[in-house]
C-alpha positions, 0 to 999 in steps of 0.5 A: 056895419062895424062887424063888416069893417072888422071882417074887411080888415081882418086876415083869414088863416086856414090851418089843417086840423088833425086827420079825422076822416076823408073829408075834413073841413079846415079850421078858420082863425080870424086875426086882425091886421093893421093897415100897412100905412098905419104900421109905417107911420108908427115905425117913423114916429119911433125913429123920430123920437129916438133921433130927438132923444139921442143928443140929450143922453148924458154919459153914465156915472161910471167912467171907464179906466181908458176914459179916466186914464192910468193911475200915477203909480202902478205895477205889473207883477207875476203872482201865482203864475199869472200877471196882474196889474196892481195899484197901491191901496187896492185889494186883489185875488190870486191862487192860494199863497202859502202864507197865513192871513195878516202876514206881509209879503213882498212880490219880486217879479215886477215886469213893469213899474210906473211912479210919477212920470216915469215908466220902466219895463224889465227884461224880463224883471226890473232890478231892485223893484218890488211890491209889498202887500198884506194877505187879508184872507184865504177863500175859495172860488165858486164851485166849477162842476166837471161832468164826464159822460160816454154815450151808450156806456153807462159812464157818468161822473160828476165832480166839483172843484173849488179853487183856493184863493188868497186875497191881498191888499197892495200896500206899497209899490216901488 
C-alpha cells in the first residue's frame, strides 16, 4: 500500500540517454514532490515567524558615525594629495611621507575645522589653522598584481606593486 502511495505522489521525469542505437529506451527517474498545499503552509509559517520576530530585534552594538553624530573636534586636511577627515587621538595611513618614524609633523593645508561649536571652511585653506601629528611607522600596502596580456601574440607580463605608506597619529587639531 505504501509503495502505491509513493508512486502516486511522485513525479516522473524522462531524460534521454546517450545515443546507443536506433531505438533506445528513455531513462526514468522518480523524484518525490510535496503537495502544493503542504509547500504553501510551510511558506506561510516561515513568513508568520519572521513577522513575529522582527519587532523584537535589538539594534547592533556598533553604532555608525551618522547615528552617533560627528565628534566635537575634527578637521579635513589635505595629506599626500588626498583629503582626510582627522580627529585628535586617532591614527591614519597615507601615502609615504618623507620623514622618519617618531618625528612630529604639521599639516598646514586645513580645508575645514570644527572646534567646540564653531565650524570653519577655508577658501581653499584656513588661515592659521594646522594639524599636528606624530609619524608612527612606515609600512607597505597589500600587493596589487598587474597582469598584461595580448591575445594570440604570446605577450604576457606579470608585475606586482606594494604602495609605500606612512602611519601617523593626530596629536592636536587647531
